[in-house]
C-alpha positions as CSV (number, residue, x, y, z in Angstrom):
1,M,0.2,-0.2,0.0
2,I,1.8,3.6,-1.1
3,Y,-0.6,6.0,2.1
4,N,-0.9,9.3,1.8
5,F,0.8,10.6,4.1
6,T,2.5,13.9,3.3
7,C,5.9,13.4,4.2
8,N,7.2,17.1,3.9
9,K,8.1,19.9,6.5
10,S,5.7,20.1,9.0
11,K,3.6,23.1,9.5
12,Y,4.1,23.0,13.5
13,D,7.7,24.9,12.9
14,A,10.4,24.2,16.1
15,D,9.9,27.3,18.4
16,D,11.5,27.8,21.7
17,R,8.9,25.5,23.6
18,D,9.8,22.8,21.5
19,A,13.7,23.6,22.1
20,D,12.6,23.6,25.7
21,A,11.1,19.8,25.3
22,I,14.7,18.9,23.7
23,L,16.4,20.3,26.5
24,C,14.0,18.0,28.9
25,L,14.4,15.3,27.2
26,R,18.9,15.9,27.8
27,N,17.9,16.6,31.3
28,I,16.2,13.1,32.0
29,F,18.4,10.6,29.7
30,N,21.6,12.6,31.2
31,H,23.9,9.7,32.7
32,T,22.3,7.1,31.2
33,D,23.1,4.5,28.5
34,T,21.8,7.1,25.4
35,K,23.2,10.0,23.4
36,L,21.1,12.5,21.9
37,D,22.1,13.3,18.3
38,E,20.3,16.2,17.9
39,K,20.2,17.9,14.6
40,T,21.3,21.9,14.4
41,D,18.7,22.9,12.3
42,K,14.6,21.7,11.1
43,F,14.7,19.2,8.6
44,P,11.4,17.6,7.3
45,N,9.8,15.1,9.6
46,I,12.7,14.3,12.5
47,D,14.4,16.3,14.7
48,G,17.5,13.6,15.3
49,Y,18.4,10.3,16.7
50,I,18.9,8.8,20.1
51,E,22.4,6.5,20.0
52,L,22.0,4.1,22.0
53,L,25.1,2.6,24.1
54,N,26.3,-0.8,25.2
55,S,28.1,-1.4,28.7
56,E,31.7,-0.5,26.7
57,G,30.1,3.3,25.6
58,L,30.2,1.7,21.8
59,I,27.1,2.6,19.5
60,S,24.8,-0.5,19.6
61,G,21.6,1.2,18.0
62,K,19.5,4.1,17.4
63,V,15.9,5.5,17.4
64,T,14.9,8.4,15.5
65,I,12.5,10.8,17.2
66,Q,10.4,13.6,16.6
67,V,10.2,15.4,20.2
68,K,7.4,18.8,20.8
69,C,6.6,19.8,23.6
70,Y,2.8,18.5,25.3
71,P,0.0,20.8,25.7
72,K,-0.9,22.1,28.6
73,A,-4.6,21.8,27.8
74,N,-3.8,17.6,27.8
75,R,-2.9,17.8,31.2
76,N,-3.2,14.8,33.1
77,L,-5.0,13.2,30.1
78,S,-2.1,11.4,28.7
79,K,-2.9,11.9,25.0
80,Y,-1.4,14.0,21.7
81,S,-2.6,14.5,18.8
82,I,0.4,13.0,16.4
83,P,0.7,14.8,13.1
84,A,1.0,12.8,10.4
85,Y,3.8,14.1,8.4
86,I,6.1,12.3,11.1
87,L,3.8,8.7,10.0
88,G,4.6,9.4,6.4
89,Y,8.2,9.4,7.5
90,A,7.6,6.4,9.7
91,E,5.6,4.4,6.8
92,R,8.4,5.1,4.2
93,M,11.5,4.3,6.5
94,K,10.8,1.1,7.2
95,G,14.4,-0.1,9.3
96,E,14.4,2.7,11.3
97,I,12.8,3.0,15.3
98,V,10.7,6.1,14.6
99,L,9.4,7.3,17.7
100,F,7.0,10.5,18.3
101,I,8.4,12.2,21.9
102,T,6.4,14.8,23.4
103,A,7.9,16.2,26.8
104,D,5.9,17.8,29.8
105,L,8.1,20.9,30.7
106,D,5.9,21.3,34.1
107,E,6.1,17.6,35.1
108,K,9.2,16.7,34.2
109,K,8.0,13.9,32.2
110,I,8.5,12.4,28.8
111,Y,5.6,10.9,26.5
112,W,6.9,8.4,23.7
113,K,5.1,6.2,21.3
114,Y,6.7,3.7,18.6
115,L,5.4,4.4,15.5
116,D,5.3,0.8,14.5
117,S,3.5,-0.6,11.2
118,D,0.5,-1.7,13.1
119,Y,-0.1,2.1,14.3
120,I,0.4,3.5,10.8
121,L,-1.9,1.4,10.0
122,E,-4.5,1.7,12.7
123,C,-3.9,5.0,11.8
124,V,-4.6,4.6,7.6
125,K,-8.5,3.0,8.8
126,K,-9.4,6.4,9.9
127,G,-8.8,7.7,6.9
128,I,-6.8,10.9,5.8
129,Q,-6.3,13.3,8.5
130,G,-3.7,15.9,9.8
131,E,-3.8,14.6,13.1
132,Y,-3.9,11.3,15.0
133,I,-4.8,11.0,18.5
134,Y,-2.8,8.9,20.3
135,H,-3.5,8.1,24.2
136,F,-0.5,7.0,26.0
137,K,0.3,3.7,28.4
138,D,1.3,4.1,31.6
139,V,4.7,1.9,30.1
140,E,5.2,5.2,27.6
141,I,5.5,7.7,30.3
142,I,9.0,8.2,31.0
143,T,10.4,10.1,34.7
144,S,13.6,9.7,36.0
145,D,12.6,6.6,37.6
146,N,11.6,4.6,34.9
147,V,13.6,6.0,32.6
148,T,16.7,2.9,32.4
149,E,14.1,0.5,32.1
150,T,12.8,2.1,28.9
151,I,16.1,2.8,27.7
152,E,16.1,-1.4,27.4
153,K,12.9,-1.5,26.0
154,W,14.2,0.5,23.1
155,K,17.2,-1.6,22.8
156,E,15.1,-4.4,22.5
157,L,13.0,-3.0,19.9
158,Y,15.7,-1.9,17.5
159,D,17.2,-5.6,17.8
160,E,13.9,-6.8,17.1
161,K,14.0,-4.4,13.7
162,M,17.3,-5.6,13.0
163,S,16.5,-9.2,13.0
164,L,13.5,-8.7,10.6
165,I,15.5,-6.0,8.4
166,K,18.3,-9.4,8.1
167,E,15.7,-11.5,7.3
168,K,14.1,-9.3,4.9
169,S,16.8,-8.0,2.8
170,T,17.9,-11.0,1.5
171,L,14.6,-11.2,-0.1
172,V,14.6,-7.3,-1.0
173,Y,17.8,-7.9,-2.8
174,E,16.5,-10.7,-5.2
175,K,13.4,-8.7,-6.0
176,I,15.3,-6.2,-6.6
177,N,17.7,-7.7,-8.8
178,K,14.6,-9.3,-11.0
179,L,13.5,-6.0,-11.2
180,S,17.0,-5.3,-12.8
181,L,16.7,-8.1,-15.4
182,P,15.4,-6.5,-18.5
183,F,18.7,-4.3,-18.0
184,C,20.7,-7.3,-18.8
185,I,19.6,-7.8,-22.2
186,I,20.6,-4.3,-23.1
187,K,23.9,-3.7,-25.0
188,N,26.4,-1.7,-24.1
189,Y,27.9,-1.9,-27.7
190,F,26.7,-1.8,-31.4
191,Y,25.7,-4.7,-32.9
192,G,28.6,-7.4,-33.2
193,L,31.6,-4.7,-32.3
194,T,32.0,-5.1,-28.7
195,D,34.5,-2.6,-28.4
196,S,32.4,0.0,-30.0
197,Y,31.5,1.5,-26.9
198,I,30.6,5.0,-26.5
199,E,30.2,7.1,-22.7
200,R,28.0,9.6,-22.9
201,K,28.7,13.0,-21.3
202,E,25.2,12.6,-20.0
203,L,26.1,9.4,-18.2
204,I,28.8,11.3,-16.5
205,E,26.6,13.9,-15.6
206,L,24.2,11.7,-13.6
207,Y,27.0,10.2,-12.0
208,D,28.7,13.6,-10.9
209,W,25.0,14.7,-10.1
210,I,24.4,11.3,-7.7
211,N,27.2,11.9,-5.9
212,S,27.8,15.8,-5.6
213,P,25.7,17.5,-2.8
214,L,21.9,18.7,-4.0
215,K,21.6,22.1,-5.4
216,E,18.5,21.8,-6.2
217,K,15.4,21.7,-3.5
218,S,14.4,18.6,-5.7
219,N,16.2,15.1,-5.6
220,I,14.6,14.1,-9.2
221,A,16.6,14.2,-12.9
222,L,14.8,13.7,-15.8
223,L,16.6,11.7,-18.7
224,I,14.6,13.3,-21.8
225,G,15.6,12.5,-25.3
226,S,13.6,11.7,-28.8
227,A,13.3,7.8,-29.3
228,G,16.6,5.9,-30.5
229,V,18.6,8.1,-28.6
230,G,20.0,5.5,-25.9
231,K,18.4,6.4,-22.8
232,S,18.4,3.2,-21.5
233,V,21.9,2.4,-22.6
234,V,22.9,5.2,-20.3
235,L,20.9,4.0,-17.5
236,K,22.2,0.8,-17.7
237,Q,25.9,2.3,-17.7
238,L,25.1,4.7,-15.0
239,I,23.3,0.6,-13.3
240,Q,27.0,-1.0,-13.8
241,K,28.8,2.5,-12.0
242,L,26.3,2.0,-9.3
243,Y,27.0,-1.6,-8.8
244,K,31.0,-1.3,-9.4
245,N,31.0,1.5,-6.7
246,K,28.2,-0.2,-4.2
247,I,25.6,2.5,-4.5
248,P,22.3,0.9,-3.7
249,Y,19.5,0.7,-6.3
250,M,16.3,0.0,-7.8
251,A,15.7,0.2,-11.4
252,L,12.6,-0.7,-12.9
253,K,12.4,-0.8,-16.7
254,V,8.5,0.6,-16.9
255,D,7.8,-1.2,-20.3
256,C,9.6,-4.7,-19.3
257,S,8.1,-4.7,-15.5
258,D,5.5,-6.9,-14.7
259,I,4.5,-5.1,-11.3
260,S,0.2,-5.0,-12.3
261,G,-0.1,-7.4,-9.1
262,S,-3.7,-8.8,-8.9
263,E,-5.6,-5.4,-10.1
264,K,-3.6,-2.9,-12.1
265,G,-1.0,-0.6,-10.3
266,D,-0.7,-3.3,-7.1
267,G,2.3,-4.3,-7.4
268,L,3.7,-0.9,-6.8
269,S,2.8,-1.0,-3.4
270,E,6.1,-4.3,-2.9
271,I,8.1,-2.1,-4.6
272,C,7.3,0.7,-2.6
273,E,8.0,-1.4,0.9
274,D,11.4,-2.8,-0.6
275,F,12.5,0.2,-1.5
276,G,11.6,1.9,1.8
277,Y,13.8,-1.2,3.6
278,L,16.5,-0.4,0.7
279,T,16.4,3.2,1.9
280,S,15.9,2.5,5.7
281,Y,19.2,1.1,6.2
282,K,21.4,2.6,3.9
283,D,22.4,6.3,3.8
284,K,22.3,6.9,0.2
285,A,19.9,5.0,-2.6
286,I,18.9,5.3,-6.1
287,L,15.9,5.1,-7.5
288,I,15.6,4.5,-11.5
289,I,12.4,4.4,-13.2
290,D,13.6,4.2,-17.3
291,Q,10.6,4.5,-19.9
292,I,7.4,6.2,-18.0
293,D,6.6,7.5,-21.1
294,A,5.9,4.1,-22.3
295,L,2.2,4.7,-20.0
296,S,1.8,7.4,-21.6
297,Q,2.0,6.1,-25.1
298,S,0.3,2.7,-24.7
299,L,-2.7,2.2,-26.7
300,S,-4.9,1.8,-23.1
301,N,-6.9,5.3,-22.1
302,D,-6.5,3.6,-18.4
303,R,-3.7,6.1,-16.2
304,R,-3.9,3.7,-12.8
305,I,-0.5,1.9,-13.7
306,L,1.3,6.0,-14.4
307,M,-0.5,7.4,-11.5
308,N,0.7,5.0,-9.1
309,Y,3.9,5.4,-10.5
310,L,4.0,8.7,-10.2
311,A,3.0,8.1,-6.5
312,L,6.0,6.1,-5.9
313,I,8.3,8.8,-6.9
314,K,6.2,11.7,-4.6
315,S,7.0,9.0,-2.0
316,Y,10.9,9.5,-2.5
317,A,10.9,13.3,-3.7
318,T,12.4,15.3,-1.0
319,N,15.2,16.9,-0.4
320,N,16.0,14.5,2.7
321,K,19.0,15.9,3.9
322,I,19.4,12.6,6.4
323,K,19.0,10.0,3.9
324,D,20.1,10.9,0.5
325,I,17.8,9.5,-1.8
326,R,17.9,10.1,-6.0
327,I,15.4,9.3,-7.8
328,I,16.0,9.9,-12.1
329,V,13.3,9.1,-14.5
330,S,14.6,8.8,-18.2
331,C,11.0,9.9,-20.4
332,R,10.9,11.2,-23.6
333,K,10.8,14.7,-24.8
334,F,7.6,14.5,-26.7
335,D,5.4,13.4,-23.6
336,L,6.8,15.3,-20.9
337,E,5.9,18.2,-22.6
338,F,2.6,17.1,-23.5
339,D,1.1,14.2,-21.4
340,P,-0.5,16.6,-18.4
341,S,0.6,13.9,-15.8
342,L,4.5,13.7,-16.5
343,N,4.3,17.8,-17.3
344,E,4.5,17.6,-13.2
345,L,7.7,16.8,-13.4
346,K,9.4,19.3,-15.4
347,H,10.3,21.3,-12.5
348,N,13.0,18.8,-11.7
349,K,16.4,18.6,-12.8
350,I,16.9,18.1,-16.8
351,I,19.4,15.9,-18.8
352,E,18.7,16.3,-22.3
353,L,20.3,13.2,-24.0
354,N,21.3,14.3,-27.7
355,C,21.9,12.5,-30.9
356,L,25.4,11.2,-31.9
357,S,28.0,13.4,-33.3
358,V,29.0,12.9,-36.8
359,N,32.9,12.1,-35.7
360,E,31.0,9.6,-33.2
361,V,29.4,8.0,-35.9
362,K,31.8,7.8,-38.6
363,S,34.1,6.0,-35.1
364,I,31.8,3.6,-35.0
365,L,31.6,3.3,-38.9
366,D,35.1,3.2,-38.9
367,L,35.1,-0.2,-37.3
368,L,33.3,-1.7,-39.8
369,N,34.6,-0.8,-42.9
370,K,37.5,2.2,-42.8
371,E,36.1,3.8,-46.2
372,L,32.8,3.1,-45.6
373,S,31.6,6.7,-44.1
374,E,32.9,8.7,-47.0
375,K,30.5,6.3,-49.1
376,L,27.3,7.4,-47.8
377,T,25.0,10.3,-48.5
378,P,24.2,13.1,-45.7
379,E,21.2,11.6,-45.4
380,T,22.5,8.5,-43.9
381,I,24.7,9.8,-41.7
382,K,22.1,12.1,-40.3
383,L,19.8,9.4,-39.9
384,L,22.3,7.4,-38.1
385,R,22.9,9.6,-35.5
386,T,20.2,8.2,-33.8
387,P,22.1,5.6,-31.5
388,Q,19.1,2.9,-32.0
389,Y,19.0,3.3,-36.2
390,L,22.8,2.9,-36.5
391,D,23.3,-0.7,-35.0
392,I,20.8,-1.7,-36.8
393,Y,22.5,-0.6,-39.9
394,C,25.8,-2.4,-37.9
395,R,23.4,-5.6,-38.2
396,L,22.1,-5.1,-41.6
397,Y,25.8,-4.6,-42.8
398,S,27.5,-7.0,-42.0
399,T,25.0,-9.2,-43.7
400,N,24.5,-7.0,-46.7
401,Q,27.3,-5.0,-47.7
402,K,25.6,-4.0,-51.3
403,I,22.8,-2.0,-50.1
404,I,25.0,1.2,-47.7
405,N,22.9,4.0,-47.9
406,Y,18.7,4.4,-46.1
407,N,17.2,7.6,-46.1
408,S,14.3,6.7,-43.4
409,I,14.3,4.4,-40.6
410,I,11.4,2.4,-42.7
411,G,14.3,1.8,-45.1
412,L,16.5,-0.1,-42.4
413,Y,13.5,-1.7,-41.1
414,D,12.5,-3.5,-44.7
415,E,16.1,-4.3,-45.2
416,L,16.0,-5.9,-41.8
417,W,12.1,-7.6,-42.6
418,K,14.4,-9.2,-45.6
419,Q,17.0,-10.6,-43.9
420,V,15.1,-12.2,-40.7
421,V,11.6,-13.1,-42.3
422,F,12.3,-13.4,-45.9
423,S,15.6,-15.0,-45.6
424,N,14.2,-17.4,-42.9
425,N,12.3,-21.2,-43.8
426,E,10.4,-20.7,-41.4
427,K,7.3,-19.6,-43.6
428,R,5.7,-18.9,-40.3
429,L,7.7,-15.7,-38.9
430,E,5.6,-13.1,-40.7
431,T,2.5,-14.9,-39.3
432,V,3.7,-14.3,-36.0
433,L,4.9,-11.0,-35.9
434,F,1.7,-10.1,-36.7
435,D,0.1,-11.9,-33.9
436,I,2.3,-9.8,-31.7
437,A,1.5,-6.8,-33.0
438,K,-2.3,-7.3,-32.7
439,K,-1.9,-9.4,-29.3
440,M,-0.4,-6.1,-28.2
441,Q,-3.6,-4.1,-29.8
442,E,-5.6,-6.3,-28.2
443,D,-4.4,-5.7,-24.7
444,E,-3.4,-2.4,-24.8
445,T,0.3,-2.8,-23.5
446,L,3.5,-3.1,-25.2
447,S,4.8,-6.0,-23.3
448,P,1.3,-8.6,-23.4
449,Y,1.5,-12.0,-22.0
450,W,2.3,-14.3,-25.2
451,T,1.6,-18.2,-24.8
452,T,3.8,-20.2,-27.1
453,T,2.0,-23.1,-29.0
454,S,2.7,-26.2,-31.3
455,K,2.0,-23.2,-34.2
456,N,4.2,-20.6,-32.4
457,N,7.0,-21.6,-30.6
458,K,9.4,-22.6,-33.0
459,A,9.0,-18.9,-34.7
460,T,8.7,-17.0,-31.6
461,T,12.2,-19.1,-30.7
462,I,13.7,-17.3,-33.9
463,L,12.8,-14.0,-33.4
464,A,13.6,-14.2,-29.7
465,S,17.4,-15.7,-31.1
466,N,17.7,-12.8,-33.7
467,G,16.9,-10.2,-31.1
468,I,13.5,-9.1,-32.5
469,V,11.7,-10.0,-29.6
470,D,12.4,-10.2,-26.4
471,Y,10.2,-13.2,-24.3
472,Q,11.0,-13.4,-20.9
473,D,8.1,-14.7,-17.6
474,N,5.3,-14.8,-20.5
475,R,5.5,-11.6,-21.3
476,I,6.6,-10.5,-25.0
477,H,8.0,-7.3,-26.6
478,F,9.8,-5.5,-29.6
479,F,13.3,-4.4,-29.0
480,H,11.9,-1.1,-29.8
481,Q,8.4,0.3,-29.9
482,S,8.7,2.0,-33.8
483,F,9.1,-1.6,-34.8
484,Y,6.2,-2.3,-33.1
485,D,4.5,0.8,-35.5
486,Y,6.3,-0.7,-38.5
487,V,4.8,-4.0,-38.2
488,L,1.3,-3.0,-37.4
489,A,1.6,-1.3,-41.0
490,R,2.7,-3.9,-42.5
491,L,0.0,-6.0,-41.1
492,Y,-2.7,-3.4,-42.2
493,S,-1.3,-3.3,-45.5
494,S,-1.3,-7.0,-45.9
495,I,-4.9,-7.2,-45.6
496,D,-5.9,-3.8,-47.1
497,S,-7.2,-2.6,-43.5
498,S,-7.6,1.1,-43.2
499,F,-5.8,1.8,-39.6
500,A,-7.1,5.4,-40.1
501,E,-10.6,4.1,-40.4
502,I,-10.0,2.1,-36.9
503,L,-8.6,5.3,-35.4
504,E,-11.7,7.0,-36.0
505,K,-13.5,4.8,-33.3
506,E,-10.4,4.9,-31.0
507,H,-8.9,7.6,-28.6
508,Q,-6.8,10.0,-30.4
509,G,-4.5,11.1,-27.9
510,L,-1.4,12.9,-28.8
511,F,0.4,9.9,-28.6
512,I,-1.1,8.2,-31.5
513,R,1.5,10.7,-33.3
514,S,4.1,8.7,-34.0
515,T,2.5,5.3,-35.0
516,I,0.6,7.7,-37.3
517,K,3.5,8.9,-38.6
518,L,6.0,6.3,-39.2
519,M,2.6,4.3,-40.9
520,L,2.4,6.8,-43.6
521,D,6.1,6.7,-44.0
522,Y,5.6,3.0,-44.5
523,Y,2.3,3.6,-46.9
524,R,4.2,6.3,-49.0
525,G,7.2,3.8,-49.8
526,H,5.4,0.8,-50.4
527,N,1.0,1.6,-51.4
528,D,0.5,4.4,-53.2
529,Q,-3.2,3.7,-53.2
530,I,-3.8,2.5,-49.1
531,Y,-1.7,5.7,-48.5
532,K,-4.0,8.0,-50.7
533,K,-7.1,6.2,-48.8
534,E,-5.5,6.7,-45.4
535,I,-4.5,10.7,-46.0
536,Q,-7.5,11.1,-47.6
537,T,-9.6,9.7,-44.4
538,L,-6.8,11.3,-42.0
539,L,-7.7,14.5,-43.5
540,L,-11.3,14.7,-44.7
541,S,-13.0,12.3,-41.8
542,D,-15.0,14.9,-39.4
543,K,-14.0,11.8,-36.8
544,I,-10.1,12.7,-36.9
545,R,-9.1,15.4,-34.4
546,T,-8.1,18.6,-35.8
547,H,-3.9,18.1,-33.9
548,I,-4.1,15.2,-36.1
549,K,-5.2,16.4,-39.6
550,L,-2.4,19.3,-38.8
551,L,0.1,16.4,-37.8
552,V,-0.3,14.5,-41.8
553,L,-0.5,18.7,-43.2
554,N,2.8,19.0,-41.7
555,L,4.4,15.6,-42.8
556,I,3.1,15.7,-46.1
557,G,4.8,19.7,-46.1
558,V,8.5,17.8,-45.6
559,Y,8.4,15.4,-47.6
560,P,10.9,15.4,-50.6
561,E,8.1,15.8,-53.0
562,I,4.3,15.8,-52.6
563,K,2.4,13.0,-54.3
564,P,0.2,14.5,-57.0
565,F,-3.1,12.6,-55.4
566,V,-2.5,14.8,-52.1
567,S,-2.7,18.1,-53.0
568,V,-5.2,19.8,-49.8
569,Q,-6.0,23.0,-51.7
570,N,-9.4,22.8,-51.7
571,M,-9.7,20.5,-48.5
572,R,-11.6,21.6,-45.2
573,I,-9.4,20.0,-42.4
574,G,-12.1,21.1,-39.4
């Protein structure tokens, strides 16, 4: 469960009476096996720690404290309205003993409450409130007479908590490692060129940000860029650096992770809990969320999973000077700008990942053939500045060195289709590719469940071995979303079906635009008749939204030459 306690600075700022309460606490605990580690400035949620000492004076444990002055109005009532924000902190810091303490200055006694999971759940059941009234038990009232017994009780609580964490940590790390598996299949190098590693400057910037004191109010950094520029590769390289330097992290690849649980989004509560344990006993922890835009670009109108991810981010989005938690989220630039939910992240630190430089492209091409780059057209070099397309080019060149120039991603995918699908003896490859695309469309996800059968097992295995699909834990997805759009375009072309007519009946959000662009690119180069029909439907239909009509007009305008049948002089577009 991701509880909605506000884990930010309290509206009850420290005042003189709270300072007196801390002094009272010091006086009662003076000459005991404790040491008060008070923070010199008022941080969100807590005032500091009480360190528990063993018989040799060494620290054997500690408890986290929030100290308040006991209100005179509650004299002899043994009750206090505990602020929700400290409950929020206690709920997230799974590995800490968090105590709420209030000092009665007149009576010289201390009231305390251990904010354990049972009490937090009890408060949750009462509904969202700013404060929760608590009546202290007799054993939760400290005077100079029973302070030693109370310290021993706190030591017992600490030992029990550490024992629980030790049991939990093994399981948590197993789950964290499983969540990171999708990053393992991402290559750090270009196809067939194991010595082609390029360290992007954005990787260095991210790593330096993680290891530097926060200058911004936010602890979130966004890695943004267009499709195919290598955001996932950079994050994989970052994960490797974190692992090498023993910096704890949790990495989620949104388009691959199966975290839905029994209902969409439920699995995120487990992730939140696991990351909570990670942050509880580590001073620094990194949360990495890759391709959050996959949720906004999916075919579904269901936003619950996206909203749960954003809730997870918000849970740890605070400049906490006691726990150094950093959050890194990758997202396509377009989605960050136009998705109203993702747009809320724009105020955070932004690192934009751009295309490769021409020199970087040529350095990779030289590994294929020293003279190759000199033979390529400027259009081809420009295309290959996108790392995803350069990787496909390296693959195609290793098999067919006769074709070296391509003007578009469609040309690259056409050649890939010839090499993998048409050149293979397994005749069902094309059918299975179409089936996978239809499954994605029907299930409204880019990584649907996929069951292998006697009819598709061989084809699925071949596609996976060729890197066209990734098939793990009964889920399948293409190596890139643009290839899904390409397969869909081939499917509609093969059955003489109109994507535009289907679109008339579907949701027409901004995130369908990339699919429309690739489909029109495909039709334009393969089938004039379908291309004409799609253009006419998209521009003339009253059921197509204006932003799509404007996109189509823009695409027509940027093509090198305009097909004669798409003159729009007399067209009414909305």
